N, C-alpha and C positions, 0 to 999 in steps of 0.2 A: 630599368624602368625609374622614370623621374616623376617627382611630384609637381602639378601646375595647379594654380589657383587663379581664379577670375572673379571679381566682385564689382557690384555697380548699383545703380538705382533704375528700378522699372516699375510700373504698374502702382505707383503711389507708395512703393516699399523698396526694400533692398533685395538683392540676390547674391547668393555665394556658391561658386563652384569650385570643386575640387577634382581633378582627374590626374590618372597616372598613365604615362606613355614614354615612349622613347624620345619623342620630341614635342615641342609646343606646337601641334597642328592647328589647334583651335584658339582663336584669340577674341579679345573683349568686343571688337568692333562686329564680329560675326554674332556673337550673342545678343548685342544691343539691336542689331539690324532684325533678328528674328523677333525679339521682345516688342520693338516698336510697330512690326507688321501685325503683331497680335493685338496691339493697343488700337491700331487701325480699324481692327475688326470689332473688339469686344469691350472697349472702354466707353462706359457712360459719361466719363469725363472728358472725352474728346468730341466735340460737336460735329466733326467730320466722319466719325466713326461709321461703321455699318451698322451697328446696334443703335447709335443715335438716329440714323436715318429711318430705321424700322420704327422707332419710338414716336418719331415726329410725324409718321404717315398715318393716313385715315384707315387704310384698309391691308398694308404690308408692303413689302418690297422684296427684290432679289437679294440674297445673302451670299457671301462668299464661303470658302471650304472651312474656314475656322469657325465662324458662326454656326454652320450647318452641323458640324461634328458636335459642337457644345450643345446645340438646341436637340439634336437627336437623343444624346445621353441625357439631357435634362428631362425631356418627355417620358423616356423609359424610367428615370428615377422618381417621376412624379407617380407614376402608375405603381412602382414598386414600394413607395412609401405612403401609399394611400393619399396623396396630396400635401404631404407635410415638406416635401421639396419642391416648391414652385417658382419659376423665375418671373412669373407675372407679378411678383410681389413688390415691384419697384414703387407704385404709388404709396404703398404702406411705408416702405423704407424711407422714402423722402418725407412723408408726413411725419415720421418720428425723428427726423434731422439726421438721418445717416447716409443719405445719398448725396447727389450732386447739387442739391438745392437744400439750403438751411432755412429753417422755419423760426420765428421769433418765439413761437409758444408750441406746446405739444397739442396734438389733436384730442378733441373730446370724442365721446361715443358717437355722437352725430356723425362727425367727420368719418371717423372709422367706418360706421354703416354705409356712409355713401360711397366709400371706396370698395367695399367688399365684391358688390357685382361685376368689377372690373377685374378681380383677382381668380384667375383659373386658367391652368394649362390647358383646358379642354377648350378654351377660347383661341388657341394657336392651331393652325394647320400647316404642316410643312409639306409642300410638293415640289420634289426635286430640289431646286435652289431658290424656290419662292417661299417666303414664309409669311402666311396669311393671318391677319386677326379678324376675329369675328365682331368685335367692337372697338370703336375708334379709340375707347379710353384705355385699351390694354397697352400696357408697357412693360418691358422685360429688363431684367438686371441679372447678369451672370457671373456677378462677383463671388458667388458662393461656389463656383465651380471652375471659373476662368483660370485661376492661379494653377490648380491641379493639371488642367489641359496644357498651359503653358509649360510646366514642367516636363509633361510627357512629350510635347513638340521638341524641346530642347533635347531630351534623352534620345529621341529618334534621330535628331541630328548629329549627336555624339556617336550613336550605333553606326550611323551611315558613314562617318569617318573612321571607322576602325577603333573606336575607344571603348575598352570593354571593362574598364574599372574606374568608377565616378560616382560622386555624390553631387546632386543638384538641388538648390533649395531656393526657392522663390517665395518670399513672404511667409516663411515658416513651413511651406508644403515641400516634402522632399521625396526624391526618388534616388535610389542607390543601386549599384550592380558591382559585382566583383569584390575585390579586396583592397586594402591600403598597404602600400609598400613604403619601406622595406620590410616592415613587420609581417607582411603576408597574413594579416588578421582581417576579420570582418568589420565593415564600418561600424561605428557607435553613433547613436542619436539619443539626445537627452529630451525627455518629455518635461515642458516647462511646468514649474509648480505654480499653483494659482497663489499669487500674493500681489500686493499692491504696488511694491518697490521692485522695479525690474532694473535697477541700476546694476545690481549684483546678480550674475547668473546663478540660478538656483533650479536643479532640475529634482522633480518628484520621482523619475525612474530614468535610468540609462539602459537602452537597449541595444542589441547587436543584430545586424542582419546583412546578408550578402546579395539579396535581390528583392525589388519590390518598393512600394511607396509608403509614405507615413504623413498623414495630415492631422491636425488637431483644430477643433473647434471649442472655444471657452466663452462662457458668459462674462468673464473677467476681462476679455481682451478689449471690446469695444462697448462702452456704456456711457450713460449719463444719469445724473440724479434726478429724481423727480418725486417730491413729497416724502423724502426720506427714504424712497426705494431706488434701486439700481434698475434703469430701463436698458435691457441688452439689445445689441443690434441683431439678434437672432429672433426674428418676427415670425410668429406662427401665421401663415397664410390663410388659415381657415377662421381664426378668432380676430386677427388684427393686432394682436398685443404681442408683447415680448415674452420670451420664454420664462416660465416661473416653475421651476421644479428643483428637486435636490442635485441635479447634475451640475457640475462646475465646469468639467471638461471631458471630451471624448476623443480619444486619438485612435484612428482608424488605421489599419493596416490592410493594403489590397495589392494586387499585382501591378496595377498603374495608378498614377496619381488623380487623374480625373474621376476614377471610381471611389477612391478615398474621400477625396474633396467633396464629392456629389452627395455623400451619405453622412459626413460628420455633423452637419447642422441639423439634418432631420433626426438623427439619433439624440442630439441635444433636447430637441422638443418632445421626444416621446417619454423622456423620463427613464429612470434607470431599470426598472422591471421590463417594460416593453421593449427598450432598446436592446437589453440583454437576450430577451427572447428572439429578437429580429436578427440579430447577429448570429445567434446560435443555430437558427435555422438555415443559415446560408453557409456555402462553402467558398465563396470568393473573398471572404473579409475576415478579420479578427478586431477586437477592440479592447481598449484600456480605459477603464472610466475612474474618474476622480468626482467624489459626491460628498455631500454634508448630511450628516446623520445627528440629529440633535445637537448642532453646534460643533460636531467633531468631523473634520475632514478625513474621509477614508478612501481607499481605492480598491478596485477588483478588476477583473478580466473575463472576458467571454470564454466559453469553455475551449474553444478551438486555439486560444493564445496558450499554447502548450507548456511554454518554460518561462520562467520569470525573466530571462534575458532575450530569449529568442522568440519572435512572434511566428505565426503560421507561416511555413514554407510553400512556395507555390511551384 
């Protein structure tokens, strides 16, 4: 069993893959091809993408298998989170300067109020491979779930090619299976510590797992300053404003990356108590929370995060 590594750039970020096999049966050009095809479907930064065509349409359009899968999961997550995960948030994301269009100034309350009628996944109707919008102003952004989905697509590709021991990471979203060799030990994943200086790697916690996915959402990752306050990229689709609570980051463990990625932002918006209860009431995920308590950074886990080093098994 030999160790092989592939890394590159995609989706505005980096990816790193490690796999163990008898020979190098999977190469970078194959991985890049898959990620490019996903961009052609899901990227709001590509004017030719399927999602860009939908956003430019007045009433909707036919969509491909990738966007269909992501929209289906998104609509389910919207219902499960009572609307806190909402892919129709794009107009708000752009208004706050986090999308594919930059603004010279931040939106005032009148602008926010004018955009809110366009924000609701109830304005989307998926009929086979046709995605319909009930208002022309509806636009979608799947950045909160697309990288998790991309990780799963790559995982399926590795599985189809007989690879049973791997770690796939795209933009910090991770899925693993099997063990690393020659040590024959479980994969280790570091949960990033919230700090301003990321030049030096620093982990709040290192966990081990041999199957499943790990994604993290943090208010410290993408933000800008406004009036002495940090404006996070995590926008509440109900209020139109960024997340403001004690949570600094949420790391979600699930069977697949699309599930973990879909829920990490929504849990950030819930705040610690509600997020903890939400995860504790489910059997398909566990979570690790970093939060601020009177100026002190603390951490805690959901009750189904049974061990300090090993998350919930599936």
